[in-house]
C-alpha positions as CSV (number, residue, x, y, z in Angstrom):
1,M,107.3,135.5,19.4
2,E,104.1,135.1,21.3
3,H,105.7,132.7,23.8
4,F,108.7,135.0,24.2
5,K,106.6,138.2,24.7
6,N,104.0,136.4,26.9
7,P,105.6,133.3,28.4
8,R,103.4,130.9,30.2
9,N,104.1,129.2,33.6
10,M,107.2,131.4,34.2
11,G,108.8,131.5,37.6
12,E,110.4,129.4,40.3
13,M,108.1,126.8,41.9
14,K,109.0,126.8,45.6
15,D,107.3,123.5,46.5
16,A,108.3,121.6,43.3
17,D,108.5,117.8,43.6
18,S,111.5,118.0,41.2
19,V,113.7,120.3,39.2
20,G,115.5,119.7,36.0
21,E,118.5,122.0,35.4
22,V,120.1,122.1,32.0
23,G,122.5,124.5,30.2
24,N,124.4,125.1,27.0
25,P,127.9,126.3,27.7
26,V,128.3,127.4,24.0
27,C,125.5,129.9,24.0
28,G,125.2,130.5,27.8
29,D,121.5,129.5,28.1
30,L,120.5,128.1,31.5
31,M,117.1,126.6,32.2
32,Y,115.3,125.2,35.2
33,I,112.1,123.2,34.7
34,Y,110.0,122.6,37.9
35,I,107.3,119.9,38.2
36,K,104.6,119.0,40.7
37,V,103.4,115.5,40.3
38,K,100.0,114.1,41.4
39,E,98.7,110.6,41.2
40,R,95.4,110.2,39.3
41,D,93.8,106.9,38.4
42,G,97.0,105.1,39.2
43,K,99.1,107.3,37.0
44,E,101.7,109.9,37.8
45,I,100.6,113.2,36.2
46,I,102.5,116.5,35.7
47,D,99.9,118.5,37.7
48,D,101.9,121.8,37.6
49,I,105.0,122.9,35.8
50,S,107.0,126.1,35.6
51,F,110.3,127.4,34.4
52,Q,113.1,129.9,34.9
53,T,115.3,130.5,31.9
54,F,118.3,132.7,31.5
55,G,119.0,133.0,27.8
56,C,117.8,134.2,24.4
57,A,114.3,134.7,23.2
58,A,114.2,131.2,21.7
59,A,115.2,129.7,25.0
60,I,112.4,131.5,26.8
61,A,109.8,130.6,24.1
62,T,110.8,126.9,24.1
63,S,110.7,126.8,27.9
64,S,107.2,128.3,27.9
65,M,106.1,125.9,25.2
66,I,107.4,122.8,27.0
67,T,105.3,123.7,30.0
68,E,102.2,124.0,27.8
69,L,102.9,120.7,26.1
70,A,103.6,118.8,29.4
71,K,101.0,120.1,31.8
72,G,98.4,117.4,32.6
73,K,100.4,114.7,30.8
74,T,101.7,111.5,32.5
75,L,105.4,111.3,33.2
76,E,105.7,108.8,30.3
77,E,104.0,111.2,27.9
78,G,106.3,114.0,29.2
79,L,109.4,111.9,28.5
80,N,108.2,111.4,24.9
81,I,108.0,115.1,24.1
82,T,110.7,115.8,21.6
83,R,112.6,118.9,20.4
84,D,110.7,118.6,17.2
85,D,107.4,118.7,19.1
86,V,108.5,121.9,20.7
87,A,109.7,123.5,17.5
88,V,106.6,122.5,15.6
89,S,104.3,123.8,18.3
90,L,106.1,127.2,18.0
91,D,105.6,127.2,14.2
92,G,109.3,126.5,13.7
93,L,112.6,127.9,14.9
94,P,115.6,129.1,12.9
95,P,118.0,126.3,12.5
96,I,120.6,128.1,14.6
97,K,118.1,128.1,17.5
98,M,117.1,124.5,17.4
99,H,119.4,123.7,20.3
100,C,117.0,125.8,22.4
101,S,114.1,123.4,21.8
102,N,116.5,120.5,22.6
103,L,117.4,122.2,25.9
104,A,113.7,122.6,26.9
105,A,112.9,118.9,26.2
106,D,116.1,117.9,28.0
107,G,115.1,120.0,31.0
108,L,111.7,118.3,31.3
109,K,113.3,114.9,31.0
110,K,115.9,115.8,33.7
111,A,113.1,116.9,36.0
112,I,111.2,113.6,35.5
113,E,114.3,111.5,35.9
114,N,115.2,113.4,39.2
115,Y,111.6,112.9,40.4
116,R,111.8,109.1,39.8
117,E,115.2,108.9,41.5
118,K,113.7,110.6,44.6
119,Q,110.9,108.1,44.6
120,K,113.2,105.1,44.9
């Protein structure tokens, strides 16, 4: 509930290096994950991250949590964040809302994949 009531890193990032857009047509949730990448010590780091989510309380909470989990991590570490990592970090989600944590993890992965495509 804390991440729903007081979401972290919420809002569109105008100068994002990449955006991951994901949605769930069944429940209607729509999520945008924005990342800013910087190189440090030869590694690409998620220097800044934010989100916009249109959906239920669980979708907002999982979006907030994925930003907290990913900020400061390398792109590889970001790709390895799982739906279970998100749910556990939130002290669990009702089984019917687990798809929301999957959406958040998928949004981050999509943002990283889009970033890498741009770099080619």
